[in-house]
C-alpha positions as CSV (number, residue, x, y, z in Angstrom):
1,M,-78.8,-216.3,-91.5
2,K,-75.8,-217.4,-89.2
3,K,-77.5,-216.3,-86.1
4,I,-80.6,-217.9,-87.0
5,L,-78.8,-221.1,-87.9
6,A,-77.1,-220.9,-84.5
7,S,-80.5,-220.9,-82.9
8,I,-81.5,-223.9,-85.1
9,L,-78.5,-225.7,-83.9
10,L,-79.4,-225.0,-80.3
11,V,-83.0,-226.5,-81.0
12,S,-81.4,-229.5,-82.4
13,L,-79.1,-230.0,-79.5
14,L,-82.0,-229.7,-77.0
15,Q,-83.8,-232.4,-78.9
16,S,-81.1,-234.9,-79.5
17,C,-81.4,-237.1,-76.5
18,G,-82.0,-240.2,-78.6
19,R,-84.5,-243.0,-78.9
20,E,-84.0,-244.2,-75.4
21,S,-85.5,-240.8,-74.1
22,M,-88.5,-240.5,-76.4
23,S,-90.8,-239.8,-73.5
24,E,-88.7,-237.3,-71.6
25,I,-89.8,-233.7,-71.8
26,N,-87.2,-231.0,-72.0
27,T,-86.7,-229.4,-68.5
28,D,-86.9,-225.9,-69.8
29,P,-90.3,-224.7,-68.5
30,N,-90.6,-222.1,-71.1
31,S,-90.0,-224.5,-74.0
32,Y,-92.4,-226.8,-76.0
33,Y,-89.4,-229.0,-77.2
34,T,-89.4,-232.6,-76.4
35,T,-88.0,-235.5,-78.3
36,V,-91.4,-236.9,-79.1
37,P,-92.3,-236.0,-82.8
38,S,-95.9,-235.3,-81.9
39,T,-94.9,-232.7,-79.4
40,L,-92.6,-231.0,-81.8
41,V,-95.6,-231.0,-84.3
42,T,-97.7,-229.3,-81.5
43,Y,-95.1,-226.7,-80.9
44,A,-94.6,-226.0,-84.6
45,E,-98.3,-225.6,-85.1
46,K,-98.7,-223.2,-82.4
47,Q,-95.6,-221.1,-83.5
48,L,-96.9,-221.0,-87.0
49,T,-100.4,-219.9,-85.9
50,D,-98.9,-217.4,-83.4
51,Y,-97.0,-215.8,-86.3
52,V,-100.0,-215.4,-88.7
53,T,-102.3,-214.3,-86.0
54,T,-100.2,-211.9,-83.8
55,P,-100.6,-208.1,-83.9
56,N,-97.4,-207.7,-82.1
57,V,-95.5,-204.9,-83.9
58,N,-92.2,-206.7,-83.5
59,V,-93.4,-209.7,-85.5
60,N,-96.4,-209.1,-87.9
61,N,-97.7,-205.8,-89.1
62,F,-99.9,-206.9,-91.8
63,R,-103.0,-205.7,-89.9
64,L,-101.5,-202.2,-90.2
65,T,-100.2,-202.5,-93.7
66,M,-103.7,-203.7,-94.9
67,Q,-105.2,-200.7,-93.0
68,Y,-107.5,-202.7,-90.8
69,W,-106.0,-201.2,-87.7
70,Q,-104.2,-198.1,-86.8
71,E,-101.6,-197.6,-84.0
72,T,-102.6,-195.2,-81.1
73,T,-99.3,-193.9,-79.7
74,Y,-96.2,-195.4,-81.5
75,L,-96.7,-194.8,-85.1
76,D,-93.5,-196.3,-86.7
77,E,-95.1,-199.5,-88.0
78,S,-98.2,-197.8,-89.4
79,R,-95.7,-195.6,-91.4
80,Y,-93.8,-198.7,-92.6
81,D,-90.8,-198.6,-90.4
82,F,-90.1,-202.2,-90.0
83,S,-86.4,-201.8,-89.6
84,T,-86.1,-200.2,-86.1
85,R,-87.5,-203.2,-84.4
86,N,-85.8,-205.6,-86.9
87,V,-89.2,-207.2,-87.7
88,S,-87.8,-209.4,-90.4
89,N,-85.5,-211.1,-87.9
90,N,-88.4,-212.1,-85.9
91,V,-90.3,-213.4,-89.0
92,W,-87.5,-215.6,-89.9
93,L,-87.1,-216.9,-86.3
94,Y,-90.9,-217.8,-86.2
95,L,-90.9,-219.5,-89.6
96,Y,-87.5,-221.0,-90.1
97,V,-86.6,-221.9,-86.5
98,R,-89.6,-222.3,-84.5
99,T,-91.7,-223.9,-87.2
100,I,-89.8,-225.4,-90.2
101,K,-86.8,-226.6,-88.2
102,N,-88.8,-228.3,-85.5
103,L,-90.9,-230.0,-88.2
104,D,-87.5,-231.1,-89.7
105,Q,-86.6,-232.5,-86.4
106,A,-89.9,-234.3,-86.1
107,K,-89.3,-235.8,-89.6
108,K,-85.8,-237.2,-88.5
109,L,-87.3,-238.9,-85.4
110,I,-90.1,-240.4,-87.5
111,N,-87.6,-241.7,-90.1
112,D,-85.3,-243.0,-87.4
113,Y,-88.1,-244.8,-85.4
114,Q,-87.9,-248.6,-85.1
115,P,-91.5,-249.9,-84.7
116,T,-92.3,-252.5,-82.0
117,A,-93.5,-255.9,-83.0
118,S,-97.2,-254.8,-82.5
119,E,-96.6,-251.6,-84.7
120,A,-94.6,-253.3,-87.6
121,A,-97.6,-254.0,-89.8
122,T,-99.2,-250.6,-89.6
123,W,-96.1,-248.4,-89.1
124,P,-95.3,-247.8,-92.8
125,K,-98.8,-246.3,-93.3
126,T,-98.7,-244.3,-90.2
127,M,-95.2,-243.1,-90.9
128,K,-96.4,-241.8,-94.4
129,N,-99.4,-240.0,-92.7
130,Q,-97.2,-238.3,-90.2
131,L,-94.6,-237.2,-92.8
132,A,-97.4,-235.9,-95.1
133,I,-98.9,-233.9,-92.4
134,I,-95.4,-232.4,-91.5
135,D,-94.7,-231.7,-95.1
136,L,-98.1,-229.7,-95.7
137,L,-97.2,-227.5,-92.8
138,Q,-93.7,-226.9,-94.1
139,V,-95.2,-226.1,-97.6
140,Y,-97.5,-223.6,-95.9
141,S,-94.7,-222.0,-94.1
142,Y,-92.5,-221.7,-97.1
143,Q,-95.2,-220.1,-99.1
144,I,-95.5,-217.4,-96.5
145,L,-91.8,-216.7,-96.7
146,V,-91.8,-216.6,-100.6
147,D,-94.9,-214.3,-100.5
148,T,-93.3,-212.1,-97.9
149,Y,-89.8,-211.7,-99.4
150,G,-89.4,-213.2,-102.8
151,D,-86.3,-215.4,-103.2
152,V,-85.4,-217.1,-99.8
153,P,-83.2,-219.9,-98.6
154,Y,-84.9,-223.2,-99.4
155,T,-82.9,-226.0,-100.7
156,E,-80.1,-225.4,-98.4
157,A,-82.1,-223.9,-95.5
158,G,-82.5,-227.1,-93.4
159,D,-78.9,-228.5,-93.1
160,I,-76.7,-226.2,-90.9
161,D,-73.7,-228.5,-91.2
162,A,-73.5,-228.6,-94.9
163,H,-74.7,-225.0,-95.6
164,P,-74.1,-222.7,-92.6
165,L,-74.7,-219.8,-95.1
166,P,-77.4,-221.0,-97.3
167,K,-78.1,-219.8,-100.9
168,Y,-81.3,-218.3,-101.8
169,D,-83.6,-220.0,-104.3
170,S,-85.8,-218.2,-106.7
171,G,-89.4,-217.8,-105.6
172,K,-90.5,-219.3,-108.9
173,D,-88.6,-222.4,-108.3
174,I,-89.7,-222.7,-104.8
175,Y,-93.4,-222.4,-105.7
176,A,-92.9,-225.2,-108.4
177,S,-91.3,-227.4,-105.7
178,L,-94.1,-226.6,-103.1
179,I,-96.7,-227.7,-105.6
180,A,-95.0,-231.0,-106.2
181,R,-94.5,-231.6,-102.5
182,T,-98.2,-231.0,-101.9
183,K,-99.2,-233.4,-104.6
184,Q,-96.8,-236.0,-103.3
185,S,-98.2,-235.6,-99.7
186,L,-101.6,-236.0,-100.8
187,A,-100.7,-239.2,-102.7
188,N,-99.1,-240.5,-99.6
189,F,-102.0,-240.2,-97.3
190,D,-103.6,-243.6,-96.2
191,S,-106.8,-243.6,-94.3
192,T,-106.0,-247.0,-92.8
193,G,-103.0,-245.7,-91.0
194,L,-102.7,-243.6,-87.9
195,T,-101.6,-240.0,-87.5
196,F,-100.3,-238.2,-84.4
197,G,-103.2,-238.6,-82.1
198,S,-103.7,-235.7,-79.6
199,G,-100.2,-234.3,-80.4
200,E,-101.5,-232.8,-83.6
201,K,-103.9,-230.0,-82.7
202,I,-105.5,-228.7,-85.9
203,Y,-107.5,-231.8,-87.0
204,Y,-107.3,-234.2,-84.0
205,V,-110.4,-236.2,-83.6
206,A,-110.7,-237.8,-80.1
207,P,-111.6,-241.6,-80.2
208,T,-114.9,-242.6,-78.8
209,S,-116.7,-245.8,-77.9
210,S,-118.3,-246.0,-81.4
211,C,-115.2,-244.5,-83.2
212,G,-111.9,-246.0,-82.0
213,P,-108.4,-244.8,-82.8
214,A,-108.4,-246.2,-86.4
215,C,-111.8,-244.7,-87.1
216,A,-110.7,-241.3,-85.6
217,A,-107.4,-241.3,-87.6
218,A,-109.3,-242.0,-90.8
219,Q,-111.4,-238.9,-90.2
220,E,-108.2,-236.9,-89.5
221,V,-106.7,-238.1,-92.8
222,S,-109.8,-237.0,-94.6
223,K,-109.6,-233.6,-93.2
224,W,-105.8,-233.3,-94.0
225,K,-106.4,-234.3,-97.5
226,K,-108.9,-231.4,-97.9
227,F,-106.4,-229.1,-96.3
228,G,-103.8,-230.3,-98.8
229,N,-106.0,-229.8,-101.9
230,S,-107.1,-226.3,-100.4
231,L,-103.5,-225.5,-99.9
232,L,-102.7,-226.7,-103.5
233,L,-105.5,-224.2,-104.7
234,K,-103.9,-221.4,-102.7
235,L,-100.5,-222.1,-104.3
236,A,-102.1,-222.1,-107.7
237,M,-103.8,-218.8,-107.2
238,G,-100.5,-217.4,-106.0
239,I,-98.9,-217.8,-109.4
240,A,-102.0,-217.1,-111.5
241,D,-100.5,-214.1,-113.1
242,S,-96.8,-215.2,-113.4
243,D,-97.5,-218.8,-114.6
244,P,-101.2,-219.1,-115.6
245,A,-100.7,-222.5,-117.3
246,L,-99.3,-224.2,-114.3
247,A,-101.7,-222.2,-112.1
248,Q,-104.7,-223.4,-113.9
249,A,-103.6,-227.0,-114.1
250,T,-102.8,-227.0,-110.4
251,A,-106.1,-225.3,-109.5
252,Q,-108.0,-227.9,-111.5
253,A,-106.2,-230.8,-109.8
254,A,-106.9,-229.3,-106.4
255,I,-110.6,-228.8,-107.1
256,S,-110.9,-232.3,-108.5
257,G,-109.1,-233.7,-105.5
258,G,-111.6,-232.0,-103.1
259,V,-111.1,-228.6,-101.4
260,Y,-113.0,-227.1,-98.5
261,T,-116.7,-227.1,-98.8
262,S,-117.8,-225.9,-95.5
263,A,-116.6,-224.0,-92.4
264,S,-116.2,-227.3,-90.6
265,D,-113.2,-228.1,-92.9
266,S,-111.2,-225.1,-91.8
267,A,-107.7,-225.5,-90.4
268,L,-107.9,-223.7,-87.0
269,F,-105.7,-223.8,-84.0
270,Q,-107.8,-223.7,-80.8
271,Y,-106.3,-221.4,-78.2
272,L,-107.1,-222.0,-74.6
273,T,-107.3,-220.0,-71.4
274,S,-104.2,-218.8,-69.5
275,P,-101.3,-219.2,-70.3
276,N,-102.1,-220.6,-73.8
277,Y,-104.4,-217.9,-74.8
278,S,-104.6,-216.3,-78.3
279,Q,-102.0,-213.8,-79.5
280,L,-104.6,-211.3,-80.0
281,Y,-105.4,-211.5,-76.2
282,T,-101.8,-211.6,-75.4
283,N,-101.1,-208.2,-77.1
284,L,-104.5,-206.5,-76.5
285,V,-105.4,-207.7,-72.9
286,A,-102.6,-209.4,-71.2
287,S,-100.1,-206.7,-72.1
288,N,-102.4,-204.2,-70.5
289,R,-102.0,-201.8,-73.4
290,N,-104.4,-200.1,-75.8
291,D,-102.2,-199.9,-78.9
292,F,-104.6,-200.3,-81.7
293,V,-107.9,-198.9,-83.0
294,A,-109.8,-199.6,-86.2
295,G,-108.4,-198.2,-89.4
296,K,-110.3,-195.5,-91.2
297,T,-109.9,-197.1,-94.6
298,I,-111.9,-200.3,-93.8
299,V,-114.3,-198.5,-91.4
300,D,-115.4,-195.9,-94.1
301,K,-115.7,-198.7,-96.6
302,M,-118.0,-200.7,-94.3
303,N,-119.8,-197.7,-93.1
304,A,-120.7,-196.7,-96.6
305,S,-122.7,-200.0,-97.1
306,A,-123.9,-200.3,-93.5
307,D,-122.0,-203.7,-93.5
308,P,-123.5,-205.9,-90.8
309,R,-120.1,-207.4,-90.0
310,R,-119.1,-204.1,-88.4
311,T,-120.6,-205.3,-85.0
312,A,-118.1,-208.2,-85.0
313,Y,-115.2,-206.3,-86.6
314,F,-115.3,-203.2,-84.3
315,Q,-116.7,-201.7,-81.2
316,L,-118.8,-198.6,-81.2
317,R,-117.2,-195.5,-80.1
318,N,-119.9,-192.8,-79.0
319,G,-122.5,-194.7,-80.9
320,A,-120.7,-194.9,-84.2
321,Y,-117.9,-196.8,-85.9
322,V,-114.9,-194.5,-86.3
323,G,-111.5,-195.4,-87.7
324,G,-108.2,-193.7,-87.1
325,A,-106.5,-192.2,-90.2
326,I,-103.6,-194.4,-91.4
327,G,-100.3,-193.2,-90.2
328,V,-101.8,-190.5,-87.9
329,N,-101.9,-190.5,-84.1
330,S,-105.3,-192.0,-83.1
331,P,-106.0,-192.0,-79.4
332,F,-107.7,-195.1,-78.2
333,G,-110.5,-193.2,-76.6
334,S,-111.5,-191.3,-79.8
335,Y,-111.8,-194.3,-82.2
336,S,-113.4,-197.7,-82.3
337,A,-111.5,-200.5,-80.7
338,P,-111.2,-203.9,-82.5
339,G,-114.1,-206.3,-82.0
340,A,-114.7,-208.5,-79.0
341,F,-113.2,-211.4,-80.8
342,A,-109.8,-209.8,-80.4
343,Y,-110.2,-209.5,-76.6
344,A,-111.2,-213.2,-76.1
345,Q,-108.7,-215.7,-74.7
346,T,-109.8,-218.6,-76.8
347,T,-110.5,-217.0,-80.2
348,P,-109.1,-219.6,-82.7
349,G,-106.1,-218.9,-84.9
350,I,-106.9,-219.3,-88.5
351,L,-104.3,-221.0,-90.8
352,L,-106.7,-221.7,-93.7
353,N,-110.5,-221.4,-93.6
354,Y,-113.4,-222.0,-95.9
355,T,-114.0,-218.3,-96.5
356,E,-110.4,-218.0,-98.0
357,V,-110.8,-221.1,-100.1
358,A,-114.3,-219.9,-101.3
359,F,-112.6,-216.7,-102.6
360,Y,-109.9,-218.7,-104.4
361,L,-112.7,-220.7,-106.0
362,A,-114.3,-217.4,-107.1
363,E,-111.1,-216.2,-108.5
364,A,-110.4,-219.6,-110.3
365,S,-113.8,-219.6,-112.0
366,A,-113.4,-215.8,-113.1
367,R,-110.1,-216.5,-114.5
368,W,-110.4,-219.8,-116.1
369,G,-114.1,-220.8,-116.0
370,I,-113.3,-223.8,-113.7
371,G,-114.9,-224.9,-110.4
372,G,-118.3,-223.4,-111.0
373,A,-120.0,-220.1,-112.2
374,P,-118.0,-217.0,-111.1
375,A,-121.1,-215.2,-109.8
376,T,-122.1,-218.2,-107.7
377,N,-118.8,-218.7,-106.2
378,Y,-118.5,-215.1,-105.4
379,A,-121.8,-215.1,-103.6
380,N,-120.7,-218.3,-101.8
381,A,-117.5,-216.6,-100.6
382,V,-119.2,-213.4,-99.4
383,T,-121.8,-215.6,-97.7
384,A,-119.1,-217.7,-96.0
385,S,-117.6,-214.5,-94.5
386,F,-121.0,-213.5,-93.1
387,L,-121.5,-216.8,-91.6
388,Q,-118.0,-216.8,-90.2
389,W,-118.6,-213.6,-88.3
390,G,-122.0,-214.7,-86.9
391,K,-124.3,-213.1,-89.4
392,T,-127.0,-214.8,-91.4
393,A,-127.3,-216.0,-95.0
394,A,-130.2,-213.6,-95.3
395,D,-127.8,-210.8,-94.2
396,A,-125.5,-211.9,-96.9
397,T,-128.2,-212.0,-99.6
398,A,-129.3,-208.5,-98.8
399,Y,-125.7,-207.2,-98.9
400,L,-125.0,-209.0,-102.3
401,A,-128.2,-207.3,-103.8
402,T,-126.1,-203.9,-103.6
403,H,-122.7,-205.6,-104.0
404,P,-123.1,-208.0,-107.0
405,Y,-120.4,-209.8,-108.9
406,D,-119.2,-207.6,-111.8
407,A,-117.9,-209.8,-114.7
408,T,-116.4,-206.7,-116.4
409,N,-114.2,-205.9,-113.5
410,W,-114.1,-209.1,-111.6
411,K,-110.7,-208.3,-109.8
412,K,-112.4,-205.3,-108.2
413,S,-115.4,-207.4,-107.1
414,I,-113.4,-210.2,-105.6
415,G,-110.5,-208.1,-104.5
416,E,-112.6,-205.7,-102.5
417,E,-114.7,-208.3,-100.9
418,A,-111.9,-210.6,-100.1
419,W,-110.1,-207.7,-98.3
420,I,-113.1,-207.1,-96.2
421,A,-113.5,-210.8,-95.5
422,M,-109.8,-211.3,-94.6
423,Y,-110.0,-208.9,-91.7
424,D,-108.7,-211.5,-89.3
425,Q,-106.3,-213.0,-91.9
426,P,-104.1,-210.1,-92.7
427,T,-101.2,-212.1,-94.1
428,Q,-103.5,-213.7,-96.7
429,S,-105.2,-210.4,-97.3
430,F,-101.8,-209.0,-98.2
431,N,-101.6,-211.6,-101.0
432,F,-105.1,-211.0,-102.4
433,W,-104.4,-207.3,-102.5
434,R,-101.1,-207.5,-104.3
435,R,-102.4,-210.1,-106.9
436,L,-105.9,-208.5,-107.6
437,D,-104.8,-204.8,-107.1
438,F,-107.9,-204.0,-105.1
439,P,-108.8,-202.3,-102.9
440,V,-106.9,-199.1,-104.1
441,L,-104.9,-198.4,-100.8
442,Q,-103.3,-194.9,-100.3
443,P,-99.9,-194.8,-98.6
444,A,-99.9,-193.9,-94.8
445,A,-99.4,-190.3,-93.9
446,N,-95.8,-189.5,-93.0
447,A,-94.6,-192.8,-94.4
448,V,-90.9,-193.5,-94.1
449,S,-88.8,-192.6,-97.1
450,E,-87.7,-196.1,-97.8
451,A,-91.3,-196.9,-98.8
452,N,-91.0,-194.6,-101.7
453,N,-94.5,-193.0,-101.0
454,K,-96.1,-196.5,-101.7
455,V,-97.8,-199.1,-99.6
456,P,-95.1,-201.9,-99.2
457,V,-95.5,-204.9,-101.3
458,R,-92.8,-207.0,-99.5
459,L,-90.6,-206.9,-96.3
460,K,-87.0,-206.3,-96.7
461,Y,-84.6,-209.2,-95.7
462,P,-83.4,-209.5,-92.1
463,V,-80.5,-207.2,-91.1
464,T,-78.8,-210.4,-89.9
465,E,-78.6,-211.6,-93.4
466,Q,-76.8,-208.5,-94.6
467,S,-74.1,-208.9,-92.0
468,T,-73.6,-212.6,-91.7
469,N,-74.6,-214.0,-95.1
470,P,-73.6,-211.0,-97.3
471,T,-72.7,-212.9,-100.5
472,N,-76.0,-214.8,-100.8
473,Y,-77.9,-211.8,-99.5
474,G,-76.4,-209.7,-102.1
475,A,-77.2,-212.1,-105.0
476,A,-80.7,-212.5,-103.8
477,S,-81.2,-208.7,-103.6
478,T,-79.9,-208.3,-107.0
479,A,-82.0,-211.2,-108.4
480,I,-85.3,-209.6,-107.1
481,G,-84.5,-206.1,-108.4
482,G,-83.4,-204.7,-105.1
483,D,-84.1,-205.3,-101.4
484,E,-86.8,-202.7,-101.0
485,L,-90.2,-202.4,-99.6
486,F,-91.6,-201.4,-103.0
487,T,-89.9,-204.2,-105.0
488,K,-92.5,-206.5,-106.4
489,I,-91.9,-210.3,-105.9
490,F,-92.0,-212.4,-109.0
491,W,-95.8,-213.3,-109.0
492,D,-96.9,-209.6,-108.6
493,K,-97.2,-208.7,-112.1
494,N,-99.5,-205.6,-112.2
């Protein structure tokens, strides 16, 4: 943690020019940092989206773990060797430094800002909106950290001066705090205040002659409130097995508050053309490498039902969809490549979309009978996935006729369909799989011994934590039952 905190300190120093330099951009051409809060938010949003979408084996290997893809040449990560490349160090860098710390810095600038005379009347509402947006992005980031590792630094993670070697908080306590923070942020939104304008890239609405800045901001606030409620539902489902009472109450509050109802609500980060293209394009095209093919597990599953989404997920190889065996050398020329979406510069990065939320609704109704009928919500979720991938409602209806909701084994129904649907959201797929225990995944061939002949259910803590924060690392490792790939985190009960 000390090395990571040193990086945080460097970020802070780069951004501490003061209020008199609010419009100055950092001179580093490779940095997004400025002393303007909105630009810090832009940078954090991009780094967060880059993390959840990248297939870079140094950073995020969940497409491999969830058996969507298989490596063609270098097989280490397919076999769960995440230590050689110090993958966890990079995960913490993306989430703690590039995302959470930059959002912390934006918060400080907002709290320190002295509004002009013309801003004085509206600034309190605008300030609340800006802080609420930042807090929701931090909640999203911390949930990923807990879901990936279990106990992590939280209450002491943001203050390098007071806590250079931060303690780890329990995942259970962090979840409770994240739920409370999300509820507070939702309460703080005010549709009569402004937001960040174009400095916020996920829900920015450009003013027009018929809808000026105030009108556009009101639309943005409405979208962020739907995101907040949908995030609250996501948090609720995360602890559905470990704290069902809190989970159900939280899910009901989220549904009552208003979650996503269509694809237009989704939180997407729109990548652009060079040099701001998607992480998929970066690693599959710009790198001039052919490191991945489709994984046999999902290809075989979708082939068995002639799933129409195959045309979007994969490319044909010699007239068929063929997946490489998990953990086995799979030459690029012999197996199906990922679909065309992965080779496009501008494919949006998904933080949270309607398809994911629709599956949470299906699960909530199956567990607790809230939010509608389970079979209806299940059908809505599957249909949302079909539409997301360019298929029709009729295609979905035909598919559902042979893949109906099974009330006697709803975890299998929802788990298997969520796994297929989350093909481009592997970080979230990892959560569905661990919580619902479907599909049944077999460990990779020749998996590393530290996986204990199992598909990993968490990442191990960064090597830097063992060497620079050993006391707190040791306490956390003991608290979770051992820093192992096969140690289940607190909410993974089955």
